[in-house]
Legacy VTK file of the C-alpha trace (Angstrom):
# vtk DataFile Version 3.0
C-alpha trace
ASCII
DATASET POLYDATA
POINTS 97 float
125.693 -53.823 172.717
122.473 -53.275 170.789
122.640 -56.899 169.571
122.912 -58.162 173.147
119.925 -56.147 174.340
117.793 -57.262 171.403
118.790 -60.897 171.974
117.874 -60.705 175.637
114.528 -59.073 174.872
113.808 -61.784 172.307
114.559 -64.562 174.810
112.354 -62.921 177.429
109.510 -62.542 174.925
109.812 -66.202 173.943
109.685 -67.152 177.594
106.566 -65.054 178.221
104.788 -66.584 175.229
105.724 -70.153 176.160
104.776 -69.544 179.783
101.324 -68.261 178.812
100.686 -71.161 176.436
101.983 -73.872 178.740
100.114 -72.619 181.803
96.862 -72.581 179.859
97.618 -76.151 178.721
97.844 -77.279 182.346
101.606 -77.330 182.766
102.883 -78.648 186.079
104.619 -76.241 188.439
107.910 -78.173 188.156
107.820 -77.836 184.354
107.199 -74.122 184.659
110.166 -73.764 187.015
112.334 -75.837 184.678
111.395 -73.588 181.746
112.183 -70.462 183.751
115.567 -71.924 184.709
116.316 -72.751 181.078
115.511 -69.199 179.975
117.766 -67.821 182.722
120.620 -70.074 181.532
120.079 -68.920 177.931
120.247 -65.283 179.017
123.500 -65.938 180.916
124.888 -67.729 177.857
124.052 -64.744 175.634
125.715 -62.367 178.077
128.844 -64.540 178.176
128.856 -64.839 174.361
128.987 -61.060 174.239
132.386 -61.174 175.951
132.278 -59.276 179.212
134.909 -58.983 181.908
134.599 -59.795 185.609
133.759 -56.216 186.630
130.984 -56.072 184.042
129.537 -59.338 185.406
129.377 -57.815 188.878
127.780 -54.642 187.498
125.126 -56.759 185.765
124.498 -58.692 188.986
124.172 -55.370 190.845
121.800 -53.979 188.211
119.636 -57.098 188.306
119.520 -56.947 192.108
118.125 -53.419 191.818
115.284 -54.772 189.645
113.926 -57.167 192.278
110.410 -56.508 193.546
111.147 -57.234 197.212
112.907 -54.144 198.573
114.400 -56.036 201.507
116.042 -58.444 199.052
117.334 -55.449 197.068
118.910 -53.889 200.166
120.488 -57.147 201.280
121.911 -58.082 197.884
123.181 -54.597 197.045
124.725 -54.332 200.499
126.401 -57.699 200.094
127.761 -56.784 196.658
129.149 -53.496 197.954
130.678 -55.246 200.960
132.202 -57.990 198.813
133.529 -55.839 195.971
134.230 -52.615 197.849
134.890 -49.391 196.010
136.482 -51.068 192.991
133.124 -51.800 191.381
131.647 -48.327 191.109
133.091 -45.600 188.909
132.141 -42.672 191.153
134.134 -44.087 194.082
137.061 -44.948 191.818
137.314 -41.336 190.595
137.272 -39.938 194.138
140.202 -42.105 195.316
LINES 1 98
97 0 1 2 3 4 5 6 7 8 9 10 11 12 13 14 15 16 17 18 19 20 21 22 23 24 25 26 27 28 29 30 31 32 33 34 35 36 37 38 39 40 41 42 43 44 45 46 47 48 49 50 51 52 53 54 55 56 57 58 59 60 61 62 63 64 65 66 67 68 69 70 71 72 73 74 75 76 77 78 79 80 81 82 83 84 85 86 87 88 89 90 91 92 93 94 95 96
């Protein structure tokens, strides 16, 4: 688990450095978006290389949704995830039933 976290932090740091350099070099908006998309795909690849199951994927999606800046987006996504997955996703509701 520690390896996964360190790998993800490394990829994010690389992205931040490349974003700062490329923006100062006059990078086009489409190139910036393409770079951000590539970093996101690399992060997903690292997560999948770690070997997680379906429930863990949904927990990661839920956790990432909680990190969004727009609180309305957070409420909508978290609500959708809870509606879609029901009580099977969260440990506290599994223990009660």
